Short mmCIF file of the C-alpha atoms (twelve columns), coordinates in Angstrom:
data_MODEL
# 
_entry.id   MODEL 
# 
loop_
_atom_site.group_PDB 
_atom_site.id 
_atom_site.type_symbol 
_atom_site.label_atom_id 
_atom_site.label_alt_id 
_atom_site.label_comp_id 
_atom_site.label_asym_id 
_atom_site.label_seq_id 
_atom_site.Cartn_x 
_atom_site.Cartn_y 
_atom_site.Cartn_z 
_atom_site.pdbx_PDB_model_num 
ATOM 1   C CA . MET A 1   67.409  72.249  108.070 1 
ATOM 2   C CA . ARG A 2   71.027  71.597  109.045 1 
ATOM 3   C CA . THR A 3   71.982  70.786  105.427 1 
ATOM 4   C CA . ARG A 4   70.402  74.016  104.270 1 
ATOM 5   C CA . GLN A 5   72.371  76.042  106.840 1 
ATOM 6   C CA . ARG A 6   75.598  74.364  105.777 1 
ATOM 7   C CA . PHE A 7   74.801  75.042  102.099 1 
ATOM 8   C CA . PHE A 8   74.215  78.748  102.757 1 
ATOM 9   C CA . GLY A 9   77.375  78.919  104.870 1 
ATOM 10  C CA . ILE A 10  79.455  77.386  102.087 1 
ATOM 11  C CA . ALA A 11  77.750  79.544  99.450  1 
ATOM 12  C CA . ARG A 12  78.522  82.664  101.497 1 
ATOM 13  C CA . ILE A 13  82.205  81.713  101.800 1 
ATOM 14  C CA . ILE A 14  82.494  81.052  98.058  1 
ATOM 15  C CA . LEU A 15  80.662  84.275  97.188  1 
ATOM 16  C CA . SER A 16  82.863  86.226  99.601  1 
ATOM 17  C CA . ALA A 17  86.022  84.787  98.022  1 
ATOM 18  C CA . LEU A 18  84.792  85.586  94.519  1 
ATOM 19  C CA . MET A 19  83.814  89.144  95.468  1 
ATOM 20  C CA . THR A 20  87.185  89.715  97.146  1 
ATOM 21  C CA . ALA A 21  89.023  88.433  94.069  1 
ATOM 22  C CA . LEU A 22  86.883  90.598  91.800  1 
ATOM 23  C CA . CYS A 23  87.430  93.695  93.939  1 
ATOM 24  C CA . LEU A 24  91.184  93.136  94.109  1 
ATOM 25  C CA . ARG A 25  91.271  92.636  90.340  1 
ATOM 26  C CA . CYS A 26  89.418  95.910  89.771  1 
ATOM 27  C CA . VAL A 27  91.653  97.770  92.229  1 
ATOM 28  C CA . ALA A 28  94.601  96.400  90.274  1 
ATOM 29  C CA . GLY A 29  93.278  98.117  87.163  1 
ATOM 30  C CA . CYS A 30  91.763  95.052  85.493  1 
ATOM 31  C CA . SER A 31  94.746  94.861  83.168  1 
ATOM 32  C CA . GLY A 32  97.815  92.679  83.013  1 
ATOM 33  C CA . THR A 33  98.438  89.662  85.151  1 
ATOM 34  C CA . TYR A 34  100.115 89.003  88.463  1 
ATOM 35  C CA . SER A 35  103.151 87.630  86.636  1 
ATOM 36  C CA . ASP A 36  103.279 90.804  84.487  1 
ATOM 37  C CA . VAL A 37  103.577 92.906  87.639  1 
ATOM 38  C CA . LEU A 38  106.299 90.627  88.994  1 
ATOM 39  C CA . ASN A 39  108.223 90.809  85.734  1 
ATOM 40  C CA . ARG A 40  108.032 94.613  85.564  1 
ATOM 41  C CA . SER A 41  109.026 95.056  89.204  1 
ATOM 42  C CA . SER A 42  112.071 92.813  88.861  1 
ATOM 43  C CA . ILE A 43  113.664 94.862  86.064  1 
ATOM 44  C CA . ALA A 44  116.896 96.445  87.275  1 
ATOM 45  C CA . ALA A 45  117.214 100.227 87.360  1 
ATOM 46  C CA . PRO A 46  120.352 102.093 86.198  1 
ATOM 47  C CA . GLY A 47  123.181 102.253 88.707  1 
ATOM 48  C CA . GLY A 48  122.641 98.776  90.111  1 
ATOM 49  C CA . GLN A 49  119.675 99.794  92.259  1 
ATOM 50  C CA . SER A 50  116.627 97.615  91.802  1 
ATOM 51  C CA . ALA A 51  113.486 99.200  90.369  1 
ATOM 52  C CA . PRO A 52  111.324 98.389  93.413  1 
ATOM 53  C CA . ALA A 53  113.804 100.001 95.813  1 
ATOM 54  C CA . ALA A 54  113.966 103.181 93.722  1 
ATOM 55  C CA . ALA A 55  110.190 103.318 93.450  1 
ATOM 56  C CA . GLU A 56  109.638 102.572 97.139  1 
ATOM 57  C CA . SER A 57  111.824 105.472 98.265  1 
ATOM 58  C CA . SER A 58  109.580 107.914 96.375  1 
ATOM 59  C CA . PHE A 59  106.627 106.750 98.522  1 
ATOM 60  C CA . ALA A 60  108.381 107.315 101.860 1 
ATOM 61  C CA . GLY A 61  106.632 109.909 104.008 1 
ATOM 62  C CA . VAL A 62  103.471 110.553 105.970 1 
ATOM 63  C CA . TRP A 63  100.216 109.772 104.159 1 
ATOM 64  C CA . GLN A 64  97.157  111.258 105.877 1 
ATOM 65  C CA . GLY A 65  93.626  110.589 104.755 1 
ATOM 66  C CA . THR A 66  90.333  108.867 105.359 1 
ATOM 67  C CA . THR A 67  88.669  105.526 104.866 1 
ATOM 68  C CA . LEU A 68  84.977  105.071 104.150 1 
ATOM 69  C CA . ALA A 69  83.511  101.612 104.755 1 
ATOM 70  C CA . SER A 70  81.366  100.151 101.996 1 
ATOM 71  C CA . CYS A 71  77.805  99.227  102.842 1 
ATOM 72  C CA . ALA A 72  77.823  96.441  100.253 1 
ATOM 73  C CA . ALA A 73  80.776  94.457  101.610 1 
ATOM 74  C CA . LEU A 74  79.971  90.876  102.509 1 
ATOM 75  C CA . GLY A 75  80.833  90.206  106.090 1 
ATOM 76  C CA . SER A 76  80.720  93.868  107.121 1 
ATOM 77  C CA . LEU A 77  78.660  94.689  110.143 1 
ATOM 78  C CA . PRO A 78  75.594  96.806  109.327 1 
ATOM 79  C CA . SER A 79  76.709  99.238  112.037 1 
ATOM 80  C CA . ARG A 80  79.920  99.852  110.035 1 
ATOM 81  C CA . CYS A 81  78.056  101.043 106.911 1 
ATOM 82  C CA . ASP A 82  79.626  104.382 105.861 1 
ATOM 83  C CA . ALA A 83  82.030  104.317 108.827 1 
ATOM 84  C CA . LEU A 84  84.556  107.117 108.285 1 
ATOM 85  C CA . GLN A 85  87.983  107.048 109.922 1 
ATOM 86  C CA . LYS A 86  91.007  109.333 109.810 1 
ATOM 87  C CA . VAL A 87  93.980  107.187 108.831 1 
ATOM 88  C CA . THR A 88  97.688  108.016 108.800 1 
ATOM 89  C CA . ILE A 89  100.257 105.675 107.275 1 
ATOM 90  C CA . THR A 90  103.875 106.632 107.919 1 
ATOM 91  C CA . LEU A 91  106.338 104.955 105.558 1 
ATOM 92  C CA . LEU A 92  110.019 105.031 106.484 1 
ATOM 93  C CA . GLU A 93  112.889 103.963 104.270 1 
ATOM 94  C CA . GLY A 94  115.004 101.277 105.898 1 
ATOM 95  C CA . SER A 95  117.956 99.196  104.780 1 
ATOM 96  C CA . HIS A 96  118.189 98.479  101.063 1 
ATOM 97  C CA . ALA A 97  115.515 101.189 100.498 1 
ATOM 98  C CA . LYS A 98  112.854 98.811  101.889 1 
ATOM 99  C CA . LEU A 99  109.821 100.603 103.311 1 
ATOM 100 C CA . SER A 100 108.305 99.876  106.703 1 
ATOM 101 C CA . GLY A 101 106.354 102.016 109.102 1 
ATOM 102 C CA . ARG A 102 103.349 102.489 111.291 1 
ATOM 103 C CA . TYR A 103 99.633  103.069 111.057 1 
ATOM 104 C CA . THR A 104 97.285  105.163 113.159 1 
ATOM 105 C CA . CYS A 105 93.521  105.457 113.037 1 
ATOM 106 C CA . ALA A 106 91.368  108.139 114.645 1 
ATOM 107 C CA . TYR A 107 87.636  108.651 115.053 1 
ATOM 108 C CA . GLY A 108 85.854  110.087 112.013 1 
ATOM 109 C CA . ASN A 109 82.154  109.365 112.451 1 
ATOM 110 C CA . ARG A 110 82.688  105.944 114.101 1 
ATOM 111 C CA . ASP A 111 85.383  104.289 116.189 1 
ATOM 112 C CA . CYS A 112 88.171  102.426 114.432 1 
ATOM 113 C CA . TYR A 113 87.232  98.782  113.757 1 
ATOM 114 C CA . HIS A 114 87.646  96.703  116.960 1 
ATOM 115 C CA . GLY A 115 89.314  99.731  118.587 1 
ATOM 116 C CA . ASN A 116 92.452  99.196  116.501 1 
ATOM 117 C CA . ASP A 117 93.928  102.685 116.532 1 
ATOM 118 C CA . THR A 118 97.523  101.583 115.854 1 
ATOM 119 C CA . GLY A 119 99.230  99.085  113.609 1 
ATOM 120 C CA . LYS A 120 102.498 98.098  111.991 1 
ATOM 121 C CA . VAL A 121 103.260 98.266  108.264 1 
ATOM 122 C CA . ILE A 122 104.555 94.797  107.423 1 
ATOM 123 C CA . ASP A 123 104.726 94.956  103.620 1 
ATOM 124 C CA . VAL A 124 104.818 97.607  100.903 1 
ATOM 125 C CA . SER A 125 104.584 96.817  97.185  1 
ATOM 126 C CA . ILE A 126 105.159 99.413  94.487  1 
ATOM 127 C CA . ALA A 127 104.478 99.018  90.757  1 
ATOM 128 C CA . GLY A 128 104.820 102.345 88.964  1 
ATOM 129 C CA . ALA A 129 102.349 104.755 90.581  1 
ATOM 130 C CA . ARG A 130 100.449 101.903 92.266  1 
ATOM 131 C CA . MET A 131 101.092 101.287 95.958  1 
ATOM 132 C CA . SER A 132 99.893  98.489  98.222  1 
ATOM 133 C CA . VAL A 133 100.476 98.598  101.987 1 
ATOM 134 C CA . ARG A 134 99.708  95.725  104.372 1 
ATOM 135 C CA . VAL A 135 99.111  96.652  108.010 1 
ATOM 136 C CA . ILE A 136 98.820  94.280  110.971 1 
ATOM 137 C CA . MET A 137 96.788  95.424  113.978 1 
ATOM 138 C CA . PRO A 138 97.259  94.464  117.660 1 
ATOM 139 C CA . ASP A 139 94.353  91.959  117.491 1 
ATOM 140 C CA . ALA A 140 95.872  90.290  114.364 1 
ATOM 141 C CA . THR A 141 93.438  92.003  111.982 1 
ATOM 142 C CA . SER A 142 95.242  92.615  108.677 1 
ATOM 143 C CA . CYS A 143 94.333  95.429  106.293 1 
ATOM 144 C CA . ILE A 144 95.577  96.064  102.775 1 
ATOM 145 C CA . TYR A 145 95.496  99.643  101.489 1 
ATOM 146 C CA . THR A 146 95.930  100.018 97.731  1 
ATOM 147 C CA . GLY A 147 95.862  103.034 95.492  1 
ATOM 148 C CA . ILE A 148 97.396  105.050 92.717  1 
ATOM 149 C CA . GLU A 149 99.524  108.092 93.535  1 
ATOM 150 C CA . VAL A 150 99.033  111.227 91.449  1 
ATOM 151 C CA . ASN A 151 100.477 114.588 92.531  1 
ATOM 152 C CA . GLN A 152 101.163 113.544 96.135  1 
ATOM 153 C CA . SER A 153 97.626  112.122 96.564  1 
ATOM 154 C CA . ILE A 154 96.387  108.539 96.609  1 
ATOM 155 C CA . ASN A 155 92.948  107.308 95.604  1 
ATOM 156 C CA . GLY A 156 92.169  103.686 96.202  1 
ATOM 157 C CA . GLY A 157 90.588  101.209 98.525  1 
ATOM 158 C CA . TYR A 158 91.164  98.978  101.503 1 
ATOM 159 C CA . SER A 159 90.194  95.496  102.628 1 
ATOM 160 C CA . CYS A 160 90.496  94.159  106.179 1 
ATOM 161 C CA . TYR A 161 90.689  90.493  107.129 1 
ATOM 162 C CA . GLN A 162 90.494  88.540  110.353 1 
ATOM 163 C CA . GLY A 163 90.833  84.796  110.676 1 
ATOM 164 C CA . GLY A 164 91.173  84.565  106.898 1 
ATOM 165 C CA . GLY A 165 87.794  86.196  106.229 1 
ATOM 166 C CA . LEU A 166 86.928  89.606  104.847 1 
ATOM 167 C CA . ILE A 167 85.500  91.794  107.620 1 
ATOM 168 C CA . GLU A 168 85.438  95.233  105.992 1 
ATOM 169 C CA . GLN A 169 86.321  97.028  102.779 1 
ATOM 170 C CA . GLY A 170 85.829  100.440 101.308 1 
ATOM 171 C CA . SER A 171 87.528  103.463 99.790  1 
ATOM 172 C CA . TRP A 172 90.783  105.094 100.907 1 
ATOM 173 C CA . ARG A 173 91.931  108.611 100.058 1 
ATOM 174 C CA . ALA A 174 95.183  110.144 101.296 1 
ATOM 175 C CA . HIS A 175 97.690  112.884 100.615 1 
ATOM 176 C CA . ARG A 176 101.354 113.166 101.507 1 
ATOM 177 C CA . SER A 177 101.691 115.627 104.373 1 
ATOM 178 C CA . PHE A 178 105.445 115.216 104.848 1 
# 
C-alpha cells in the first residue's frame, strides 16, 4: 500500500511538471526556443539603448484586469475552480529603464488566494508584444503573469507556485488604465 502511495505521489509530481512545461510552452506561442528569445532581446537598439529597456518602458503604467482560475489545474483546490479576482499590476520605470512595481488583488467572486491582496513585482521580461511579470506575495507565493499586449490590452494567463509546486493557474485579462 505504501509503495502504491509513493508511486502515485511521484506520478503526480511528474505529471504536474509536464503540464506546467506544456502550458508555459503554449503561453509562449509554441514557436521559437528559449535561446531565440534571449538572442532577440539582447539585440541593441539605435542610440545605445538596449532593446529590452526600450520595450520595457512602453509597458510602464497601471494594468487593471481579472484572473479566472482554471478548474483543470493540477494542484488547484476544488474550491478555487472558476475563482475570479480583480488584479492590478502597477509597473514603474526605474533606473536604466528597468521595470518594477506592485500588485494588488481584490475580491471578484472569491477571496484572493491565501488572502494575498498585495505583492511586489520582482521581475519583468519583455519580448516584442509579449510581457511576463513575476510577483512575490507576503507568504512567499510566487505568481507569473504572461500575455500579449494589443491596443493597450493584455490577454494571457497566470501560474502561481508555493514551495516549488504549482498551486493555481488560469487566464489573465487586463487593460492599461494609466
